[in-house]
C-alpha positions as CSV (number, residue, x, y, z in Angstrom):
1,M,128.3,104.6,-30.9
2,D,129.7,107.8,-29.7
3,R,132.5,107.8,-27.2
4,T,131.9,109.8,-24.0
5,T,133.9,110.4,-20.9
6,I,132.4,110.5,-17.4
7,T,133.9,111.3,-14.0
8,L,133.2,109.0,-11.1
9,D,134.4,109.1,-7.5
10,V,136.6,106.1,-6.5
11,E,133.9,104.4,-4.5
12,T,131.4,104.5,-7.3
13,R,134.0,103.2,-9.8
14,T,134.9,100.3,-7.5
15,R,131.3,99.3,-7.0
16,L,130.6,99.5,-10.7
17,R,133.6,97.2,-11.4
18,R,132.4,94.7,-8.9
19,I,128.9,94.6,-10.2
20,A,130.2,94.3,-13.8
21,A,132.6,91.5,-12.8
22,D,129.8,89.6,-11.0
23,R,127.6,89.8,-14.1
24,G,130.5,89.0,-16.5
25,I,130.2,92.2,-18.5
26,S,132.3,95.3,-19.0
27,M,131.9,98.4,-16.9
28,A,130.9,100.3,-20.1
29,A,128.1,97.7,-20.8
30,L,126.8,98.1,-17.3
31,I,126.8,101.9,-17.6
32,R,125.0,101.7,-21.0
33,E,122.4,99.4,-19.5
34,A,121.8,101.8,-16.6
35,I,121.5,104.8,-19.0
36,D,119.1,102.8,-21.3
37,A,116.9,101.9,-18.3
38,T,116.8,105.5,-17.1
39,I,115.8,106.7,-20.6
40,E,113.0,104.1,-20.9
41,Q,111.6,105.2,-17.5
42,H,111.6,108.9,-18.4
43,A,108.2,110.3,-19.0
44,P,108.4,113.6,-20.9
45,R,106.6,116.5,-19.3
46,P,103.5,117.8,-21.2
47,R,104.2,120.8,-23.4
48,S,101.3,122.7,-21.9
49,L,99.4,122.5,-18.7
50,G,96.0,123.7,-17.8
51,V,95.7,126.7,-15.5
52,G,93.5,126.3,-12.5
53,A,90.8,123.8,-11.8
54,S,87.3,124.0,-13.4
55,G,85.8,121.5,-11.0
56,T,84.6,119.3,-13.9
57,T,86.4,116.6,-15.8
58,D,84.6,116.9,-19.2
59,T,84.9,120.6,-20.0
60,A,86.7,120.0,-23.3
61,R,83.9,117.7,-24.5
62,L,81.0,120.1,-23.8
63,A,79.5,122.5,-26.3
64,G,79.7,126.2,-25.4
65,D,76.2,126.4,-24.1
66,Q,76.7,123.3,-21.9
67,R,79.9,124.6,-20.1
68,P,79.6,125.7,-16.5
69,E,80.1,129.4,-15.7
70,P,83.7,130.2,-15.0
71,R,84.6,130.8,-11.4
72,A,86.0,134.2,-10.5
73,W,89.7,134.3,-9.7
74,R,90.6,135.3,-6.3
C-alpha cells in the first residue's frame, strides 16, 4: 500500500470516526472501502462518441449500398 494524506473538515472526521467505531474498523479501513466502492461504480467514458443522429440503429451493420442517404446539416 502507498501512504496518502487527505484533509477533512472536523465534522466529516468526527462522523467517519463514529461510523468506523460502530463497525469496529479503523477510519483508514472505512475510507479505503469507500474509495474501492467508488472505483467499482465508475464507468469510464467512451474514447470516441458519434456525431449527430442518423435516425437508424443499424447503420454500422449495413453495406454501403444499403445505408440511408445522409441528412444535410443545418
